[in-house]
C-alpha positions as CSV (number, residue, x, y, z in Angstrom):
1,M,7.3,25.9,9.1
2,L,10.7,25.2,7.5
3,S,11.2,25.3,3.8
4,E,11.8,22.5,1.9
5,K,15.4,22.9,1.3
6,R,15.8,23.2,5.4
7,K,14.1,19.7,5.8
8,E,15.8,18.3,3.2
9,F,19.4,19.3,5.3
10,M,21.5,16.9,6.5
11,P,24.7,19.0,8.7
12,P,28.5,18.4,7.7
13,L,29.8,15.5,10.1
14,H,32.7,17.5,10.9
15,W,29.7,20.2,12.7
16,L,28.1,18.2,14.2
17,R,31.3,16.8,15.9
18,A,32.3,20.1,16.8
19,F,28.9,20.5,18.7
20,S,28.5,17.6,20.2
21,A,32.1,18.1,21.4
22,S,31.4,21.5,22.7
23,A,28.5,20.8,24.4
24,R,30.5,17.9,26.6
25,H,33.3,20.9,27.4
26,L,30.8,23.8,28.0
27,S,33.7,25.2,26.4
28,F,35.2,25.9,22.8
29,T,38.5,26.0,23.7
30,D,38.5,22.5,25.8
31,A,36.4,21.0,22.3
32,A,39.1,22.1,20.0
33,Q,42.0,20.9,22.5
34,E,39.9,17.4,21.9
35,L,39.1,17.9,17.9
36,L,43.1,19.0,17.1
37,I,41.6,22.1,15.7
38,T,41.8,26.1,16.8
39,Q,39.5,27.4,18.8
40,S,37.8,30.0,16.4
41,A,37.0,27.0,14.0
42,V,34.7,25.0,16.7
43,S,33.2,28.6,16.9
44,K,32.5,29.2,13.6
45,Q,31.6,25.5,12.8
46,V,28.8,25.4,15.8
47,R,27.8,29.0,14.1
48,L,27.1,27.6,10.7
49,L,25.3,24.8,12.5
50,E,23.2,27.0,14.2
51,Q,22.4,29.3,10.9
52,A,21.7,26.1,8.8
53,L,19.4,25.2,11.5
54,G,17.7,28.6,12.4
55,Q,18.0,27.6,16.0
56,Q,20.8,28.9,18.8
57,L,22.0,25.9,20.5
58,F,24.5,27.4,23.0
59,I,24.1,30.6,25.0
60,R,27.5,31.8,24.9
61,R,29.2,33.5,28.8
62,H,32.5,35.2,29.3
63,R,33.0,32.0,31.5
64,G,32.2,29.7,28.8
65,L,28.7,27.7,27.3
66,N,25.3,26.7,28.4
67,L,23.2,24.5,26.2
68,T,20.0,26.5,24.9
69,E,16.6,24.2,25.3
70,A,17.5,23.6,22.0
71,G,20.8,22.5,22.1
72,R,19.6,20.0,24.9
73,N,17.0,18.9,22.7
74,Y,19.7,17.9,19.8
75,L,22.6,17.0,21.8
76,P,20.9,13.5,22.3
77,I,19.9,12.8,18.6
78,V,23.8,13.9,17.3
79,D,24.7,11.7,19.7
80,R,22.9,8.6,19.0
81,A,23.8,9.2,16.0
82,F,27.6,9.2,16.5
83,N,27.5,6.3,18.3
84,T,25.8,4.1,16.1
85,L,28.3,5.0,13.2
86,E,31.0,4.4,15.8
87,Q,29.7,0.6,16.6
88,G,28.5,0.0,13.1
89,T,32.6,0.7,12.2
90,R,33.6,-1.7,15.0
91,S,31.3,-4.3,13.1
92,F,33.0,-3.4,10.0
93,L,36.3,-3.6,10.8
94,G,35.7,-7.1,12.8
95,Y,33.8,-8.4,9.6
96,S,37.1,-7.8,7.4
97,A,39.3,-8.8,10.0
98,G,37.8,-12.5,9.8
99,R,36.3,-12.7,13.1
100,N,32.6,-12.1,11.5
101,L,31.1,-15.1,10.1
102,H,28.1,-14.6,7.9
103,L,25.2,-16.7,7.6
104,K,22.1,-16.4,5.1
105,V,19.5,-18.8,5.7
106,N,15.9,-19.1,4.9
107,Y,13.3,-17.7,7.1
108,S,11.5,-20.8,8.2
109,F,14.5,-22.8,8.8
110,A,16.1,-19.7,11.0
111,S,12.5,-18.9,12.8
112,F,11.9,-22.8,14.3
113,W,15.5,-24.5,14.2
114,L,18.3,-22.7,14.3
115,M,17.2,-20.0,16.7
116,D,16.7,-22.7,19.2
117,C,20.2,-23.7,19.2
118,L,22.7,-20.9,17.7
119,D,23.4,-20.0,21.1
120,E,25.4,-23.5,21.6
121,F,27.8,-22.5,18.7
122,M,28.3,-19.2,19.7
123,D,29.7,-20.7,23.3
124,A,31.7,-23.2,21.5
125,H,33.6,-20.3,19.6
126,P,33.6,-17.4,21.6
127,D,36.0,-15.9,18.8
128,V,33.3,-15.9,15.6
129,Q,31.1,-13.1,15.4
130,L,27.9,-13.7,14.0
131,T,26.2,-12.1,11.3
132,V,22.7,-14.0,10.5
133,S,20.7,-12.6,7.7
134,T,17.2,-14.1,6.5
135,A,16.0,-15.4,2.9
136,L,12.2,-15.8,2.1
137,W,13.0,-16.8,-1.2
138,E,15.6,-17.8,-3.5
139,R,16.2,-14.9,-5.4
140,E,16.9,-12.9,-1.8
141,F,20.1,-15.0,-1.9
142,L,21.9,-13.2,-4.8
143,E,21.5,-9.8,-3.5
144,T,24.4,-10.7,-0.5
145,S,27.4,-12.8,-0.9
146,A,27.6,-15.1,2.5
147,D,30.3,-17.1,4.1
148,I,27.5,-19.7,4.5
149,E,23.7,-20.4,2.8
150,I,21.2,-22.5,4.1
151,H,18.7,-22.9,1.2
152,Y,15.0,-24.9,1.3
153,G,14.6,-26.5,-2.4
154,R,15.5,-29.8,-5.1
155,E,19.1,-30.6,-4.9
156,E,19.8,-30.2,-8.4
157,T,19.0,-26.7,-8.5
158,F,22.1,-26.3,-6.1
159,R,25.8,-25.6,-7.4
160,D,28.1,-29.0,-6.8
161,G,29.0,-29.4,-2.8
162,A,25.4,-28.5,-1.6
163,I,25.2,-30.3,1.5
164,R,22.0,-31.8,2.4
165,L,21.1,-31.6,6.1
166,R,18.7,-34.5,6.2
167,Q,16.0,-36.2,4.3
168,E,12.5,-34.7,5.2
169,M,9.5,-36.3,6.1
170,L,6.6,-34.8,5.0
171,M,3.3,-34.7,7.3
172,P,0.3,-32.8,9.1
173,V,0.9,-31.4,12.0
174,C,-1.7,-29.3,14.5
175,A,-2.3,-28.2,17.6
176,P,-2.7,-30.9,20.3
177,E,-6.6,-29.8,20.8
178,V,-7.4,-29.9,16.9
179,A,-5.5,-32.9,17.0
180,A,-7.9,-35.1,19.5
181,R,-10.7,-34.7,17.5
182,L,-8.6,-35.8,14.4
183,N,-9.5,-40.2,14.4
184,T,-8.5,-40.6,10.6
185,P,-7.3,-38.7,7.7
186,D,-11.1,-38.3,6.4
187,D,-11.6,-35.8,9.3
188,L,-9.6,-33.5,7.8
189,N,-12.5,-32.8,5.7
190,G,-14.0,-30.5,8.4
191,E,-11.1,-28.5,9.3
192,R,-9.2,-25.3,8.5
193,I,-6.5,-26.5,6.1
194,L,-3.4,-24.3,6.3
195,D,-1.7,-24.8,2.5
196,L,1.6,-22.7,0.9
197,T,2.2,-21.2,-2.0
198,G,5.4,-21.1,-4.2
199,I,6.8,-24.5,-3.0
200,S,5.9,-28.2,-4.4
201,E,5.2,-29.7,-1.2
202,T,1.8,-28.7,-0.5
203,W,-1.1,-30.8,0.8
204,D,-2.2,-32.1,-3.1
205,F,1.6,-33.3,-2.8
206,W,1.2,-34.9,0.1
207,I,-2.3,-36.8,-1.0
208,A,-1.0,-38.0,-3.8
209,N,1.5,-39.4,-2.4
210,S,0.0,-40.9,1.1
211,G,-2.7,-43.2,-0.6
212,V,-5.0,-41.4,1.2
213,K,-8.0,-41.1,-0.6
214,G,-11.5,-39.4,-0.3
215,L,-10.2,-35.8,0.9
216,D,-12.4,-32.8,0.1
217,L,-10.1,-30.2,1.5
218,N,-12.5,-26.8,0.4
219,N,-11.6,-24.9,3.9
220,R,-7.9,-24.3,2.8
221,H,-6.3,-21.1,2.4
222,Y,-2.3,-20.5,1.8
223,F,0.5,-18.9,2.8
224,S,3.6,-17.7,1.1
225,T,5.9,-19.1,3.9
226,Y,5.7,-21.9,6.6
227,V,6.6,-19.3,9.2
228,L,2.6,-18.2,9.1
229,A,1.4,-21.4,8.3
230,L,3.1,-22.9,11.2
231,K,1.9,-20.2,13.7
232,M,-1.4,-20.7,13.0
233,A,-1.4,-24.5,13.4
234,Q,0.6,-24.3,17.2
235,A,-2.2,-21.7,17.9
236,G,-5.0,-24.2,17.4
237,K,-6.6,-22.2,14.3
238,G,-6.0,-25.0,11.5
239,V,-3.7,-27.8,10.2
240,T,-0.9,-27.1,8.1
241,M,1.8,-29.4,6.2
242,A,5.2,-29.0,7.4
243,H,8.8,-31.3,7.2
244,T,11.1,-32.7,10.1
245,T,13.3,-29.8,10.5
246,L,10.5,-27.4,11.5
247,V,7.9,-29.0,13.8
248,E,11.1,-31.2,15.7
249,R,11.1,-28.2,18.3
250,A,7.6,-28.1,18.3
251,F,6.8,-31.8,18.8
252,E,9.5,-31.9,21.9
253,R,7.3,-28.9,23.3
254,G,4.2,-30.3,22.6
255,D,3.1,-27.5,20.7
256,L,2.2,-29.5,17.7
257,V,1.7,-33.0,17.2
258,A,1.3,-35.2,13.8
259,P,-2.5,-36.5,14.2
260,F,-1.7,-39.3,11.7
261,D,1.4,-41.7,11.7
262,C,1.1,-41.0,7.5
263,K,4.3,-39.2,6.3
264,V,5.9,-39.5,2.8
265,V,8.7,-38.4,1.9
266,G,10.2,-35.1,0.7
267,R,11.7,-34.2,-2.4
268,D,13.2,-30.8,-1.3
269,G,15.1,-30.3,1.7
270,Y,17.4,-28.0,3.2
271,F,21.4,-27.3,1.7
272,L,24.1,-25.7,3.3
273,I,26.3,-24.2,0.8
274,R,29.6,-23.3,1.6
275,N,31.7,-19.6,0.1
276,K,34.9,-21.6,-0.9
277,G,36.5,-18.7,-3.2
278,E,39.2,-16.8,-2.5
279,T,37.1,-14.9,0.1
280,A,36.8,-18.4,2.1
281,N,36.1,-17.5,5.5
282,P,38.1,-19.8,8.3
283,H,35.5,-19.9,10.3
284,A,33.3,-21.1,8.1
285,A,34.2,-25.3,8.6
286,Q,33.9,-25.0,12.2
287,F,30.0,-24.3,11.5
288,V,29.6,-26.6,8.9
289,D,31.2,-29.3,11.3
290,W,29.3,-28.2,14.2
291,I,25.7,-27.7,12.4
292,Q,26.4,-31.8,10.8
293,A,27.3,-32.7,14.0
294,K,23.5,-31.5,15.2
295,F,21.8,-33.5,12.6
296,N,23.7,-35.8,12.5
297,A,22.6,-36.9,17.0
298,G,19.0,-36.2,15.6
299,R,18.9,-39.5,13.1
């Protein structure tokens, strides 16, 4: 049983590097040549690592080394860690050199629109290395500084220069098999209703602006994101409220339909904000042109 001190132990990187090189060469001498240090230094670093771990990693022989069972088990862990560091460093250097374009995107927008067509931008701009992160709530945009952000909300809440991607239309949506039993909005009274929290454009907003009367939506359930509500609706397990951008791909595939021709103009929308400060990314303009062309073609 390891002591609490040993459980918290993290070996110095130069000990791990000495172990990894020695395991590849099965020789302290050859490892020393690779690492540009002395053979005695490699041997000492490996010995200190073994003492710290409480495990013998090598069997020392006159003509070289052999890994012990513990050494064979530990080696892939160490090598994976160094590979992760190497790949992460390459990614960081690519970012700092201006190749990387960081997008911070509303989670629902990324799930239902962006991921369906982002490969088109990648193909058209192979010199750009994308980093895509998502935000479920507006406050999460404050945690990182992205080159381009795509928010969902009211226009007046965003700073000057925010670009509205389209005018959203709000409508009930459901799976085709559910729509087959919905002849008029009155039939919604017998359905499971999937509603949203944390936004203004709920079922109540649609009812107030659609002119539909007499709805008594008692079987109503609430979700924190469109992703959850739309997934249930696609599975035929309820009717949810959604807006144009989120459902256009699903409409094309036939996963979702609008059971009634009863849309209302949304107050909220998706807005693109570009960082235009001193650290502005030169590839940001390419992405802005691409996404605006996509939305303009869909109008």
